[in-house]
C-alpha positions in Angstrom: 75.9 99.9 100.2 78.9 101.7 98.9 79.9 103.0 102.3 79.7 99.5 103.8 81.9 98.1 101.0 84.5 100.8 101.6 84.5 100.0 105.3 85.0 96.3 104.7 87.8 97.2 102.2 89.5 99.4 104.8 89.5 96.7 107.4 91.0 94.2 104.9 93.7 96.7 104.0 94.6 97.4 107.6 94.7 93.7 108.3 97.0 93.0 105.3 99.4 95.7 106.4 99.8 94.0 109.8 99.9 90.5 108.3 102.5 91.4 105.8 104.9 92.2 108.6 104.5 88.6 110.0 104.9 87.2 106.5 108.0 89.3 105.9 109.6 88.0 109.0 109.2 84.4 108.0 110.3 85.0 104.4 113.1 87.3 105.5 114.6 84.6 107.7 114.4 82.1 104.9 116.1 84.4 102.5 118.7 85.4 105.0 119.7 81.8 105.5 120.6 81.5 101.9 122.2 84.9 101.8 124.6 84.1 104.6 125.0 80.3 104.5 124.9 79.1 100.8 128.5 80.2 100.1 129.9 78.7 103.4 128.1 75.5 102.5 129.8 75.6 99.1 133.2 76.2 100.7 132.6 73.3 103.1 132.0 71.1 100.0 135.4 72.3 98.7 134.3 74.8 96.1 137.0 76.9 94.5 136.9 80.7 94.1 135.8 80.3 90.5 133.0 78.0 91.6 131.9 80.5 94.2 131.8 83.0 91.4 129.6 80.7 89.3 127.3 80.0 92.3 126.8 83.7 92.7 126.6 84.8 89.1 124.6 82.1 87.1 121.5 82.5 89.2 121.5 86.2 88.4 121.9 85.5 84.7 119.0 83.1 84.7 116.8 85.5 86.7 117.5 88.2 84.2 116.1 85.9 81.5 113.0 84.8 83.3 112.1 88.3 84.3 111.6 89.2 80.6 108.6 87.0 80.2 107.2 87.2 83.7 104.7 90.0 83.0 103.2 88.0 80.1 103.2 84.8 82.1 101.4 86.6 84.9 98.4 87.2 82.6 97.6 83.5 83.0 96.8 84.1 86.7 93.8 86.1 87.7 95.2 86.8 91.2 98.6 88.3 92.0 98.2 87.0 95.6 97.7 83.4 94.4 100.7 83.6 92.1 103.0 84.9 94.8 101.8 82.3 97.3 102.3 79.4 94.8 105.8 80.5 93.9 106.7 80.8 97.6 105.5 77.3 98.2 107.5 75.9 95.3 110.5 77.8 96.4 110.3 76.3 99.8 110.2 72.7 98.3 113.4 73.5 96.3 115.3 73.6 99.6 115.0 69.9 100.0 117.4 68.8 97.3 119.9 71.5 98.5 119.8 69.8 101.9 120.5 66.4 100.3 123.3 67.5 98.0 126.0 66.3 100.4 125.0 62.7 100.0 125.7 62.5 96.2 129.2 61.6 94.9 131.8 64.4 95.6 132.4 65.3 91.9 128.7 66.1 91.5 128.1 68.0 94.7 129.1 71.5 93.6 127.4 71.3 90.1 124.2 70.0 91.7 124.3 72.7 94.4 124.6 75.4 91.8 121.8 73.9 89.7 119.4 73.6 92.7 120.3 77.1 94.0 119.6 78.5 90.5 116.1 77.0 90.6 115.5 78.3 94.1 116.6 81.8 93.1 114.6 81.9 89.8 111.4 80.9 91.5 111.9 83.3 94.3 112.7 86.1 91.9 109.3 85.7 90.2 107.6 86.7 93.4 109.4 90.0 93.8 107.8 92.2 91.1 104.4 90.7 91.6 104.5 91.1 95.4 105.8 94.7 95.0 103.1 95.6 92.6 100.4 94.2 94.8 101.7 95.8 98.0 102.2 99.2 96.3 98.5 99.1 95.4 97.6 98.4 99.1 99.9 100.7 101.0 98.7 104.3 101.2 101.0 106.5 99.0 101.6 109.1 101.7 103.3 106.5 104.1 104.9 104.2 101.6 108.5 104.9 102.8 107.5 104.9 106.5 105.5 101.6 106.2 108.1 99.7 104.3 110.9 101.1 106.5 109.1 99.8 109.6 108.3 96.5 108.0 112.0 96.0 107.0 113.1 96.9 110.4 111.0 94.2 112.0 111.9 91.7 109.3 115.6 92.6 109.9 115.4 92.1 113.6 113.8 88.7 113.1 116.4 87.7 110.5 119.3 88.9 112.5 118.3 87.1 115.7 117.8 83.8 113.8 121.0 84.1 111.7 123.1 84.7 114.9 121.4 81.7 116.5 122.2 79.5 113.4 125.8 80.7 113.5 126.2 79.4 117.0 124.5 76.2 116.0 126.9 75.7 113.1 129.9 76.6 115.3 128.8 74.0 117.9 128.6 71.3 115.3 132.2 71.6 114.0 132.7 67.8 114.5 129.7 67.0 112.3 129.1 70.2 110.5 127.0 68.9 107.7 124.1 68.2 110.1 124.3 71.8 111.2 123.9 73.0 107.6 121.0 70.5 107.2 119.2 71.9 110.2 119.7 75.5 109.1 118.3 74.9 105.6 115.4 72.8 107.0 114.4 75.9 108.9 114.6 77.9 105.7 112.1 75.5 104.1 109.7 75.5 107.0 109.6 79.3 107.3 109.0 79.8 103.6 106.1 77.4 103.7 104.6 79.5 106.6 105.2 82.6 104.5 103.3 81.1 101.6 100.3 80.3 103.9 100.1 83.8 105.2 100.3 85.2 101.7 97.4 83.1 100.7 95.0 84.8 103.1 96.1 88.4 102.5 93.9 91.0 100.7 94.1 90.8 96.9 93.4 93.8 94.7 92.5 93.3 91.0 94.8 94.5 88.3 93.4 95.4 84.9 96.2 95.8 82.3 95.2 97.1 78.9 97.0 96.6 75.6 98.3 100.2 75.7 100.1 99.5 78.9 102.3 96.9 77.2 105.8 97.7 76.1 108.6 95.3 75.2 112.0 95.2 76.8 113.6 96.4 73.6 111.2 99.3 73.5 112.2 100.1 77.0 115.9 100.0 76.1 115.4 102.3 73.0 113.7 104.9 75.1 115.9 104.6 78.2 118.4 107.1 76.8 115.9 110.0 77.1 113.6 108.8 79.8 114.4 109.5 83.5 113.4 106.0 84.6 115.7 104.4 82.0 118.6 106.5 83.3 117.7 105.4 86.8 117.8 101.7 85.8 121.2 102.1 84.2 122.5 103.9 87.3 121.4 101.1 89.7 122.6 98.5 87.2 126.0 100.1 87.1 126.1 100.1 90.9 125.0 96.4 90.9 127.9 95.5 88.6 130.4 97.3 90.7 129.1 95.9 94.0 128.9 92.3 92.8 132.4 92.5 91.3 133.5 92.0 94.9 130.5 91.1 97.1 130.6 87.2 96.8 134.3 87.1 97.6 134.1 88.7 101.1 133.0 85.3 102.3 136.0 83.6 100.7 138.3 86.3 102.2 136.9 85.8 105.7 136.7 82.0 105.8 139.7 81.0 103.7 142.2 83.9 103.6 142.1 85.3 107.2 140.5 82.1 108.6 137.6 83.5 110.6 135.4 80.9 112.4 131.7 80.7 111.6 130.8 82.8 114.5 133.2 85.6 113.5 132.0 85.3 109.9 128.3 85.6 110.9 128.9 88.5 113.2 130.8 90.5 110.5 128.3 89.5 107.8 125.1 90.2 109.8 126.3 93.2 111.7 125.3 95.6 108.8 121.8 94.3 109.2 121.8 95.2 112.9 123.2 98.7 112.4 120.7 99.4 109.6 117.7 98.3 111.5 117.0 101.5 113.5 117.4 103.7 110.5 115.0 101.8 108.2 111.9 103.9 109.1 114.0 107.1 109.2 115.3 106.5 105.7 111.7 105.8 104.6 110.5 109.0 106.2 113.4 111.0 104.7 112.5 109.5 101.3 108.9 110.6 101.8 109.9 114.1 102.7 112.9 114.9 100.6 112.7 112.2 97.8 113.9 108.6 97.5 116.6 109.8 95.0 118.1 112.1 97.7 118.5 109.1 100.0 120.0 106.9 97.2 122.6 109.6 96.3 123.7 110.1 99.9 124.0 106.4 100.6 125.8 105.7 97.3 128.6 108.0 98.3 129.4 105.9 101.4 128.8 102.6 99.5 131.6 103.6 97.1 134.0 103.8 100.0 133.1 100.6 101.8 135.4 98.1 99.9 138.4 100.5 100.2 138.0 100.3 104.0 138.7 96.5 103.9 142.2 97.3 102.6 143.3 98.9 105.8 143.2 95.9 108.2 141.9 92.4 108.6 141.5 92.8 112.4 138.1 91.4 113.5 137.2 94.4 115.6 138.2 96.9 112.9 136.1 95.1 110.3 133.2 95.1 112.8 133.5 98.9 113.2 133.4 99.6 109.5 130.2 97.6 109.2 128.4 100.3 111.1 128.4 102.9 108.3 127.9 100.0 105.8 124.7 98.9 107.5 123.4 102.4 107.8 123.7 103.3 104.2 122.8 99.9 102.7 119.5 100.0 104.6 118.6 103.3 103.0 119.8 102.4 99.5 117.9 99.1 99.4 114.7 100.6 100.7 114.5 103.7 98.5 115.7 101.9 95.4 112.3 100.1 95.1 110.3 103.0 96.5 111.6 105.2 93.6 110.0 102.7 91.2 106.7 103.0 93.0 106.9 106.7 92.4 107.9 106.3 88.7 105.4 103.7 87.4 101.6 103.7 87.3 100.0 100.5 88.8 99.2 99.0 85.4 102.8 99.1 84.3 104.5 98.4 87.7 105.0 94.7 87.3 106.6 95.2 83.9 108.8 98.1 85.1 110.0 96.1 88.1 110.6 93.1 86.0 112.7 95.0 83.4 114.5 96.7 86.3 115.4 93.3 87.7 116.5 92.1 84.2 119.1 94.9 84.1 120.3 94.8 87.6 120.5 91.0 87.9 122.3 90.7 84.5 124.8 93.4 85.7 125.3 91.5 88.9 126.0 88.3 87.0 128.6 90.0 84.8 130.2 91.7 87.7 130.4 88.5 89.8 131.8 86.5 86.9 134.4 89.1 86.0 135.4 89.5 89.6 135.9 85.8 90.0 137.9 85.6 86.8 140.0 88.7 87.7 140.8 87.2 91.2 143.2 84.8 89.4 145.0 87.4 87.4 145.1 90.8 89.1 148.3 91.8 90.9 148.2 91.0 94.6 147.7 93.9 96.9 149.6 93.4 100.2 150.0 89.8 99.2 146.3 89.1 98.5 144.5 89.3 95.1 141.1 89.5 96.7 142.1 92.9 98.2 142.8 94.1 94.6 139.2 93.0 93.7 137.9 95.1 96.6 139.9 98.1 95.5 138.6 97.8 91.9 135.0 97.5 93.2 135.4 100.7 95.1 136.7 102.5 92.0 133.9 101.2 89.8 131.3 102.3 92.4 132.7 105.8 92.5 132.8 106.1 88.7 129.2 105.0 88.4 128.0 107.5 91.0 129.9 110.4 89.4 128.6 109.6 85.9 124.9 109.4 86.9 124.7 111.7 89.9 123.0 114.6 88.1 121.5 112.6 85.2 118.6 111.1 87.2 115.9 113.4 88.5 113.4 113.0 91.3 109.9 112.0 90.3 107.7 113.4 93.0 107.5 116.9 94.3 109.6 117.0 97.5 110.8 119.7 99.9 114.4 120.9 99.4 116.7 119.6 102.1 118.0 122.0 104.7 119.7 121.5 108.0 116.8 123.0 110.1 115.2 121.6 113.1 111.6 121.9 111.8 112.5 119.6 108.9 113.1 116.7 111.2 110.1 117.0 113.5 108.2 114.4 111.5 111.2 112.1 111.0 112.4 111.5 114.5 109.0 110.2 115.9 109.2 107.2 113.6 111.1 105.4 116.3 107.7 105.1 118.1 106.8 101.4 117.3 103.1 101.9 116.3 103.2 105.2 114.5 102.2 105.3 110.9 101.1 101.9 109.5 98.2 100.8 111.7 96.2 104.0 111.6 93.0 104.1 109.5 93.8 104.7 105.9 91.8 105.8 102.9 90.6 103.2 100.5 91.5 105.5 97.6 95.2 104.9 98.1 96.3 106.5 94.8 94.7 109.8 95.3 97.1 112.6 96.0 96.3 115.5 98.2 97.9 117.9 95.8 96.5 117.9 92.3 99.5 119.7 90.8 101.8 117.1 92.4 99.7 114.4 90.8 99.9 116.1 87.4 103.7 116.4 87.6 104.1 112.8 88.6 101.9 111.6 85.7 104.0 113.5 83.2 107.2 112.1 84.5 105.8 108.6 84.7 105.1 108.8 81.0 108.8 108.9 80.4 109.2 105.2 81.1 107.3 104.2 77.9 
């Protein structure tokens, strides 16, 4: 009876690993539409630089607040899968008022756009820790980096293809551009609804959280000075502040300062996604072999230099070239940032850890975005443009954050030391084979480590997050 149950469970897990890729493609397209088109929509509605800053910062602030009570709110739901599916459906419906915002009086358009986008972002943010907690319980620990790397590559290809198509659609409707925006965001609504339906039929594992697994946000802050996980959260939060000091204003710079068309804007904005696609599984495999922190450190060095590269020239082809290293390193940074949390937190505490992580990073992003928008009116112009000064400051802040935390955060799991030897890469290069890794049979006991000493070491380090 037990063997039959294990076989059924294995089949459900393998099915979910495949279905999650389809779900990720639909939700990824929906998310990418907002990432690449919400600020152009605001600029089309005559938003100022300050209003762009508010549009980009206030949602982060509200997300940081809602993430505080998310773990306790989740207790009202018996199923993490049902919670994520319901939030995805509500988020899809929030797209409707965003589509209709153009038809209200002009003086109300930007405030309403900001309000509806805040609701959309808050609801979507509630799914992230819960979904990550659920999937980390399903994906076998030995292939976590490889699986999520391949998943993100497929999601990225789908998103990139659709975003480029929507860019051409928008450019072709310059005479009546509002209908182009309406069509684009309608697709975002439809694809998120499809994503919600797929989530509802995925495998759901129970989560039993005991009272001893509870720790408040203030307890987390008090112990973060000595715990490795706390230092890691402050490191990523510092990078988030530095990145978002400039990130929302690249759109303003391209569309209003150097007057790129929508096609040029989409190509420049989406090209990092293209260049990072092939390396997604590679970064995941490198993280599995040499540690996720190793990948984060390497990528952070290049990330610190990216804004400075925008100071050299505003030529379209030059900006396209510098997006190559940008896409390569951001793909690894984003992937391994979350994978490091999977290594650091036990399943019972993972939702709370990810929620508190999101509180810190989103609040930092909010402050960075707001200060960047405020500073854009007062900093001295660099080569006649204040936004270039914002980019330069962002590069400096990224470098300072990296230098301060570089040796303060330690790797959680036992990994091999990195050496430039051919044998070290024999298991990394084959990840380009499309079906290697995530569809092979997996053990139901997905938390069991092959090395008992490795498991002991990880348990001791995980205790530091209390």
